[in-house]
N, C-alpha and C positions, 0 to 999 in steps of 0.2 A: 544150756545157753548158746545163742547164734554164734556161730564161727565171724572172722572177720570178713570171709570171701561171701558169706551168705549176708551179711549187714549190705558188703558194697552193691551185691547184687540185688538188693531191696531200694536203695537208694537210687540206682541207676534206674529201676523200675518206676520209681514215683516220678523221677525227674521226666520218664517219657509220658506217662501219664500228665503230667504238668503242663508238657507241651501241646497234647491234645486239648485239654479242658481251656488254656489260654487260647488256643485258635479257635474254639467252638466260641467261646466268648465273643471274640472281636467277629466273627461272621454274624452272630446274633445280634450283636450291636448294629453291624450295617443293615441286616433285616429289619431292626427295630425303626430304623429311623426312616425307612420308607415306609414301614405300616404305622408309624405315629402319623406321618403325613398325612396319611390317606384316609384314617380316621380323624383327625382334627380339621380335613377339610369336608368330609363327609357329615360329621355331626352337626353342623349349621342347617344344611339344607334338609335332615331329618328331622330336627326338632322345629322348623318353619313349616313344614308340611303338617306336621303334628299339631302346630298352634291353630293354622287355618283349618282345621276339623273341628277345633275345641271351640274356635270363634264361629262357624256355623253352627254346633249344636246348640250354642248357648241360648240362640234366640228362635232356632228350629226344631221345635219338639214333635215327638210321634214320627218321626223318620221311619220308612218302612226301609229297611236293607235286610238282607240274609245276613251280613257280616256285623250288623248290630243285635240280632235276635239272640237272645238269651233263651238256652233251653235248658230242660232238669237234664243235670250231668248225670249219665250212665258209664259213657265211654269217655277216656281221658287221653291224651295222645303227648307224651313228653318228649321234647326234644332236646338231644343231651350233645352239647358241643362242645367237642375236645380234640386235642391235636393227634396228627398223625405221628408224631413221635413223640419219645420220652425224653430225659433228662432235663427236665424242665421243672424240679421240685415239685412241691404239691399243685400243681396247675392241675393236673388229668385225675390225680385222687380225689380232689376236693369236689370236683363236677360229679364223680362217680358218689362219692357220699350222699352227695346233696339228693343227686336222682334217686337212689334207693330210699332217702328220707321222704321226699315227694310222693313215690310208690306206696309207701307206708301211709301216709296221709290220705291217698284215696284207696286203700286197702278195700273198701266195699264197694268200689266201681271197677269197670272193665279196662285194664291198661294196656298202650302199646308204646312202642318205643321209635321214635326216628334218630338214627347217630349219625352225627357229623363228626367226621375223625375218626380214626383208626382205632383209637385207643379206648375209646369207649364202646366202639363195635366189637372190638376183641372181648372186652372183660364180660358184655352184656351176652355177647353169642356164647360164651365159653359157660355160662352159667345158666343157658336156656331160658333167658328172660324173652318177651315178647316182642322181639322186632319186627315190624311191618317195613321197613324202608332202613337204606343206609348209604352214607356218602362219604368216600374217602379219597384220600389225595387230592382235596381241593385247595390245598392252602398251598401248595408250590406254586402256583401259577392261579391264585384268587382273580376272577373276574364276577362282573356284574349278573353273568348268565348264570353262573352259579347259584347266586340268591334267588334270581327270578325262577329257576327249576324248582328249588325246595319250596318259595313261598307258594308257587304256582301248584305244587303237589297236596301243601297243608290246606290252601283254599277250597280246592276242589274236594278234598275228603270231608271237609267242614260243610259245605254246600251240600255233597249229598247224603248228608247224615252220618258218615262213617265214624266219627268223633262227635264230642259235644264241647269238648275243651281241649286246647291247644295250649302248652305252657312248653317255653323255652327256658333252660338252664344254661347259663355260660357266664365267662368271665369278663368283666368288664374292665378296658384298660383304665389305670390312674395315672400311674408313673411306670418306670423303670424296674422300681422296686416292690411295686403294689399293684394288686388287682384286686377287685371287688366283686365276688359271687352273686350273681343276680338270678332270679326268678322271675320271669316277665310273663304274665299271660297274652298269648299271641292272638286268639281267637276264643271268645266272641270280642269283639271290640263294645267295651261297656259305654255306652251315652252319657251314663251318670258321671263315671271317671273322666272323660272328655271334656263335660262341660262343668265339670268343679269351679273352674276359676271363671269369674266375672270381667267381662270388659267393656269398659266405659264407651268404645268408640264403635259404632255400627258403618259396615259398608254397602257399597250398592254393588250387588252381583251380577254379571253378566255371563251366562246364562244364570238361571235362578239357584237357588242354593241347593234345592234337592237334586238336578241334575249336577250339579258340581260335585256337591257331595259322591254321589254314585261313581263318579270319575276319581276321584280322591284316594278313596279309600283304598280301591286295588294298588293304587300307586303308593300309598302310605305303606301298606304290607310288604311291597317289594323292597323300598327304602329301609324299610326296621330291618328287613332279614337280612339288606347287604349290611347295615351298621351293625348289627349282632357279628356276623362273620368277620367284621374289620376289626371288632371292637377285642373278638376272640384271640385272631391273628396278632394284633399288637400286644394282648395281655400274653400271649405264649411265648414271644420274642424276648418281652422284658424279663420273664420267668425263667428263661432259659441263659439269658446272659447274667442274671445275678446267681443263679444256681453254678453257671460255671465259673464266676467269680470267686464265689466261696468255695470251690471245690480247688481252685488255683490257690487260694490263701492258704487253706488246709492242707494242700501237698507242700506247699514252703514251709509251714510248721514242722511237718513230718520230716521233712529233708534236713531242716534245722535238728530235730532231736534227735533224728539218727546219727547226724553227723557227730554231733557231741558223743553218743553213745560210741559210735565207731573209734574215736580218738582216745576216748578213754580205755576202752577195750583195748586198743593198738597200746597204750602207754601202760597198761597194765602187763600186757605179755611182753613188750622191752625190759621192764621191769626186772619180771621173771625170769627171763634170759641173763640180764646182766648179775641177779642173784646168783643162778645157778652157775654161771660161770666164776664169779668170785668164790663162791663155795667150792667149787672143784678147785681154785688156785688154792685155796687154805689148806684144802686135804694134801694138794702135793705137796706144800710146803712142811706139814707138819709129818709128812709119810717119811 
């Protein structure tokens, strides 16, 4: 049985941990507000440029563009977007598990990984997975240039024939307590998927549709990668805030339980001492 001193030391240790988790929750909440604002302002633009491309492809068939050309899939690149840090619940482990699942799905093909975030890179590099490129420490000061760098690398790899399909695995931000795990095909852009929706209104384009499409597709890929990074960043902060809130609440419960246990042990010790004193007094009287 633990001594009173050990129980007091444990209570003090848990209180110190609780202070840390409460501070981390507050920091994550402040970062979440900024990240949430960034993704909410980016989504409309990303969705709108997607809609513009869909609208063009509805009426413009047989568009010749390397980014729309679907090839026989022999080589697959999987982009794993994780965090640079931990203590955010199952945020990173869910991504890693899904990437492994995607690798199993393409086991008959040549697989390569592009890791965005330290946690994914550390996991896959230690286990000898084929990593062709990695980007770490982006989320401390995330800028559009980071998205542009990643998008340019992926587009060039696809255009050079180094890969036939690019998939991105990331967490999409829904709210502070929930993230959606998404597997998105980044390249090739499927004309059929784009043109699945019918539009009743047509527009006059200047310049022509084909020229406009060739200009929009690279911008679309840049903006979608920027959206993915912002989604992941906001989801990470939300997951960390929730995890630290749960940790703080659990520490409070532990402190409460240990305090009750300490008081009971102290009462037992005092009762024992009183009993020994009374017993000794009775022994003296009878002597």
